[in-house]
N, C-alpha and C positions, 0 to 999 in steps of 0.2 A: 476561292477554294475550287479545286478541280474535282469533278465528279464523273465517274465512268458508268455508263449504262452497259451492263454485262448480260448477255442472253445466250441460251443454248438453243440451237436450231436443228430441228428434225427434218423428216421428209414427208410429213403428213399433208393432207389436203385441208386448207384453211379457208373458211368462208368469211365473207364480209359480215361483221356483226357490230353491234354498238357496245363499246367498252365503257365501263363506268368506274370512276374513282372518286369517292367522297362527294358524290352528287354531280361531278363533272362528266361530260359525255363526249365520246369521239368515235366515229365510225371508220373501220378499216378491217382488212383481213389479216393483219400482222400485229400482234400485241406490242412488240417493241416500238412500233410506229406510234401507237396510242400513248405509251409511256413517254416517248420523246416529246409528244405534244403536251402532256400534262406537266413535264419537268423541263420544258425548253429553256427556262431561265436558270436552271441549275446544272444540267448535264452538258458537258463539252467534249466528251470522248465516248467512243462506242467500240465494244469488243464483242465478237460473236464466236462461240465455240460450236463446232459441228464436224461431221464426217465428210468425206468426199461426196457422198450422196445426198447431203443436206440441201435444202432449197436456197442456195446462194443467190439464185435469180430474184427471189422475193426480197432478200436482204438488199440487193443492189437497186431494186426498184425504189426503195425508200431511203437508202443511205448511200451517199457517194464517197464518204470518207470514214472508213472503219477499219479496225484491226481484225483480220480473219485468222483464227487459230484452229488448226485441224486436230481432232482427237479420234482415237479408235472407237469402234462400236461398243466395246466392252463385252466381248463374247466369253471371256474367261478371266481368271484371277490375274493373269499377267497383264492383260489389256486394261483391267480396272486399275491396276497399279500405275500403268502408264498415264491413264486419264487423270488420276489424282495428282501425279507428279506434274503434268502439264498445267493443271489448274493452279497448283501451288507456285509454279514458276511465273505465272502471268497475273495473278490477282494481287493488286497493290492499291493502297490508298482508299479513298471513299468510293464506294460502289453502290449502285442500285441493281439488284438482280431481277431478271425476268425468267421464270421457270416454266412459262406457259407452253411453248412450242418445242420443248426439248424431246429428244429421242429416249424413250423408255426410262432407264435409271440415270441418265445424264443429269437431269434437274436435281435429283436427290444427292448425287455425288458433288455437284457444284455447291449446293446449300451446305452440306456437311464440311466440305473443304473450306469454304468461305468463313463459316463459323469458327472452325479450328484456327484459322489464320487471324481472326478477329481477337481471339484470346491472347495471341502473342503480340498484338498491336500492328501487325503487318498489313492488315486489311480491316476496313471499318464498313460494315454492312448497314447502310442507311435504311434500305428497304429490301424486302425479298418478296416479289409479287408473283402470284399465280392467279390467272383469270379463270373464274368458274363459269362454265357455259352449260346450264341445265339442258337436258335432252329436249330437242324440239323447240327451243327458244333461240332468239337472236340478240340476246342481251347478256353480256359477260361482265360480271363485277370482279374487280381486282381484290384479292385477299392478300393482306400484308403479313407474310409469315415471319417477319422479323420480330414480332411480338413473342414468338416461341423462343427465338434466340435470346431475346432480352430476359425472358424468364429463366432460361438455362444459365445465363451469365449471372443473374441475381442469385440463383441457387448455389452456384460454385462459390460466389463471393460470400454468401451467408455461411456455407459450410466451413470455408476458410476462417471466417471470423469466429465461429463457434469453437473451432479446433485450436486457434492460435491467438485470438484477439486482434489479428490483422485482417485486412480485407483489401484485396487487389482491385484496381480499376473501379473504385466507387464513384469517382468523378465522371468517368466515361459512362457508367451505368446511369447516373443521375441525368446526364445530358441526353442519353438515349431515351429515357422515360419522358423527359421534358419535350423532346421532339414529337412525341405522340400526341401532344395537345393540338397540333395542327390537324384540323378536320374533325376533331372530337366534339361530342355534345357538351353542353354546359356542365352537366353532371359529371361526365368523364373528366373534363378539365379540372373541376374542383378536386376530384379524387387524385388525379395525377399530380396536382399541386401539393397535396398533402404527402404523397409518396416521395416527391422530390425533397420536401422538408425533412422527412425521416432520413433519407440518404445523405442529405447535407449534414444533419446532426451526427450521423454515424461517421462521416468523414472526420469531423472534429474529435469525436470520441476516440477513434483509432489513432489520431495524431497525439492526443493526450496520453493514451496507453503506451505508445511507442517510446515516449520520452519519460514515462513514469510520473506524470502529473496526476496523482491520485485524487486530489480535491476537485480539479476541473473535470476529471473523468466521472466522478460521482455526480457532479452538477449536470453534466451533459446527459448522463444516464437518467437522471430525474426528469430532464426535459423530454427524453425519448419515451418515458413511461406514460406521458400524456397522450401518446398515439396508440395506447393499448386497444382502444375500441376500433381502430382503423382497419384491422384485419378483416372484420366482418363486412365492412363496406367494400373493401378491395375485392373480396371473394365474389361479390355480386357483379361488379363492373369489370374487373380484370382477374378472373379466377386463377390464371397462371402465375400471377405475381404474389398471390396471397401466401402460399407456403414459404417462399424465401423470406418474405417480410416478417412472417411469424417467427422464423428462426432468429432473425436479427433482434426483434423486440424481446424474445424470451431471454437471450443472453444479456441484453441491456437491463432487463428486469432483475437479473441476478446481481448486477452491480448496484442497481438502484436500492436494493435492500440494505445497503450500508448507510442509507440516510438515517440520521438520528443516533447512530453508533458513535461513541467517542472516537476522536481522530486516530488514536493509537490502535483501537479495535478495527477501524475501517482499513487502516494501512496493513494490519495483519491479514484481514480478509483478502485484500488485494494481493498481498504477497502469496497467499495460498493459491489463489486463482491463477496467478502468473506462473507459479512453480508447476502447477498442474498442467499448464500448456508449455512447460519447459522454457520459459523466459526467465532464466535464473538470475541474471544480473539485476534487472529491475526488482525482482522478488527480494533479493538480499538487501538492496537499497531501501526498499519499503520497510523491511524489518528493522534496519538500523535507525531510520528516521522515526519509526513508530515507537520503538523502545526509548529512544532519547526524548521524545515528546512526553511519554509517560513518566520517565524519570524527572523531567523538568516540572511536570504537573505535581508530582508528589513532594518534591523537596526544594524547589527554587525559591519559594516565597513570593512568586509572581502574583500580583493582585488582579491581573486581567483574566487569566485562565480561559482565554478564548480558544486555546488549543483543543478544548473538548469537542469543538465542532468545525473549526476553520483554521486557516493558516496562522501561524504564530506571529503576533505583532511585536514580540520582544525577542527578536532573533539573536541579538548579541548575547543576552543572558542565557538563552538556550544553548548556544554553541559553546560558551565558556564552561557550561556545566558538563560538557562531554569529557573535558579533561579531568574533572573531579570523579565522574563515573569510572573512568579508566583507572585512576589511582586507587579508588576503593576496591575495584575488581581485582587489582594486582596485590592488594593488601598493604599498599603504601599509606593509605588513610583508613581510619577505623569508622565505620558507619554500619553497624550490624543490621539495622532495619532494612537497608536496601542492598546488602552485600550480594544476595542471590541475583538481584536485578543487574548489578554492576558486573558480576562475573559473566552473565549471559551477554550483556552489552559488549564486553570485550571480545568474546568469541564471535559475535555477529560482526563487529567492526573489523576484526582480523580477516574474516572470510570475505567481507566486502572489499577490503583492501587487496586481498589476493586476487579476487576476480577482476577488480578495476585495473590491476597491473598485469593482467593476462597470465597469471600464474608464473611470472618470471622469476620470483624470488626462490632461493634454494629451499626455504622453509615452507613453500607453498603446499597446500594440501593436494591430494590426488584429484584430478579432474573428474574421474569416473564416479566419485563419491559425492559429487555436488548435490544431486537431487536428494539422495538419502540423508545427507547432512542438513540440508535445508529443512526437510520434513521434521527432523529432530529438534532443530532450533525453533521452528514454528510451534511445536507442541509445548516446549518449555516456556516460550514467550506467552502462550495462552495461559499457562499455569501461573506465571508471574503477575499478569494483569487482572486476574480474577478478584 
């Protein structure tokens, strides 16, 4: 894996101090030199951004092979735009940022641009260091600002999940959190391990929701509910990660509430949640499957009746019943007790077919009325299964 050490270089006067990173120490007057020492087994490329007046002589003193990229000082909005464009054109792949010796606002612009690119997958910020040197001291400890980027990424992902039931870059987020175990205390490693478990379970949950696997989604949500007490622990050790983690767990808790509900009720609940987030195709699929399950439970004569809580073990019987429900709903067979159910089943099945066939049929309903129609079908469904 190729890793680039990226730094911004100003024109200040830097003194020789002891740089510290996770207990390791190195004395130099140039922070990128210290980071090169700490990451000598990982970093294989070097890129420095600076103005014409930056201290390039110091860079050359410690680095013989590096990429030099000139940027404006940033005196006005136009120059800021140029700097951002240059950063965006040059930042690629896995990078370690050093913001210590940058000129004024250059470090902030570099950090924001790198984070923006990381959200698109064009750049992966492994670390973003700033060495803190208290006044009058000769010991500067590196602070890794990438934890703030991780928290922002987690928040964006959690907000996306809450709004849509999908969550982008969960795998990358989980890997980023796992990397923080390096150099962490025993207690921090334990908490980080639990956070990675939550993110891993969320990955699976999102996969099940994408394909409409309601039963597995409920099971995974139940697993996530076990981490309900984790938020308090996380807020103590990693306060920035606590808010997005709570958002994830709150939404998972909504799904977990379907535990103990008959399968046809759970599928209706899922359908309503999916429709609320405008995932109309899985919402209508869940409605059809739920009502067919309820019809099978009511009239098939099945002795197992496991569909109350889990997947149907008598699938052939269940599917053959769909034809009977269709005929009763059309009036081709007489079964007064379930006539209302069958009529509703036919309407739901027709809508599911129309959506599955991309509304290509001449008799297909109007697309703009899908959400409104789904809501009506869900209300009637709830009335039938009471």
